[in-house]
N, C-alpha and C positions, 0 to 999 in steps of 0.2 A: 840815595842821595845824601842822607844824613852821615853815614859812615864815610863816604867819599869826602864830604866837606870837613869832617872832623880830622881826617888824615891830612887834608890840605892845610888845615890850620896849624898843624905841627910840622909842616914842611914837606909833605909827601903828596905830590900831585897838584892839580889845579882845582880851584873851587868851581862849583856848578851853581849858576844863578837859579834862585827859587822864585817861581811865579805862582802865587796862590790862586786858587779857584775863586770865582765870583760867588758861588753858592756851594755849600757842602752839607753832607749828612750830619746831623747833630743827634746824638743818642745819649740819654740820661737814665741811669738805673734808678728805680723808685724804692728799692729795698724790700719789696714784697714779691719778688719773682717776676715783676713786669718792668718795662722801661718805656720812656717817652721818646718819640722820634719826630724830627722836624726836617722837612726837605721840600723845596719848591713852594713854600708857603702853606704846606699841609702839615697837620699834626696827627700822630697816630700813637696808640698805646696798646700794650698787651704782652703776654708771655713770648710771643713770636718775635717781638722787638728786642726783648732781653736775649733771646737765643741768637739773633742777628748780631747784637753788640758783643756777646761772648765769643762768637765765631771770629769777628773782626779783631777783637783784642787778643785772642789766642794766636791768630795768625801773625799779628804785629809782634808779639813777644817772641814768637819762633824766629823772627829775623835776627834776634840778639842772642840766640843760643850759641854756645861756643863753636859748634860745628858749622854754623852759618857765617861766622865772622871771618874776615881775611886773616891770613897768617902773617903776623908782623915780625917773626923772628929774623927773617932776612933783612927787613928794613932796619930793625934795631941793631943788627950786627954791622951793617954798612954805615951806620951813623955813629958808631962808637958806643953802642949800648943804650943810648937814649933815643926816643923817637924824634925829638926835636933836633938832634945833632949838636955838635959843639959850636956851630956858628950862629945859633939862634938863642938869644938870651931870653930868660923868662919875662913875661909881661910885667910892666910896672903898674902899680895901683896908686891912684891919687884919690883922696877923699876931699870933697868940697862941701862946705856947709851952705845950705841954700835958704835958710830961714831968717826971720828977723828977730827971733827971741835970743836972749843972751845964751852963751855957751855954758850952761850949768844945769844940773838936774832940776827938773820941775815936775809937778804932778799933772801936767797937761798932756802927757803922752810923749812918744818918741819924737826926736828932732828929724826933720827931713834931710836925709843924707844920700848923695848919689855917688856911686863908684864908677870911675872911668878907667878902662884898661887901655894901655897904649903899647 
């Protein structure tokens, strides 16, 4: 779904709506060869949870191996060399200041800034 929506964002195909799950498996590595897991209100920990997380992560990363990705050479050739094609301009970025502090450097930390792509 991710690759399909990324291709649709640059003008190749239709986007697919994403409907998130109500509950999902949460796995956190502890750094000592074990991991924590949470699902259905239950918590579990151990080396077997680490092995499960490693198996899931390895399988996910295999999805992005070069041999697993779609061949984009035909799409690039049909759109004049670029995936977006000549008719699709690059997105414009606008920066909007959303704070009440003056626009100058202060020691209070970074200013809240939001980037909007259109």
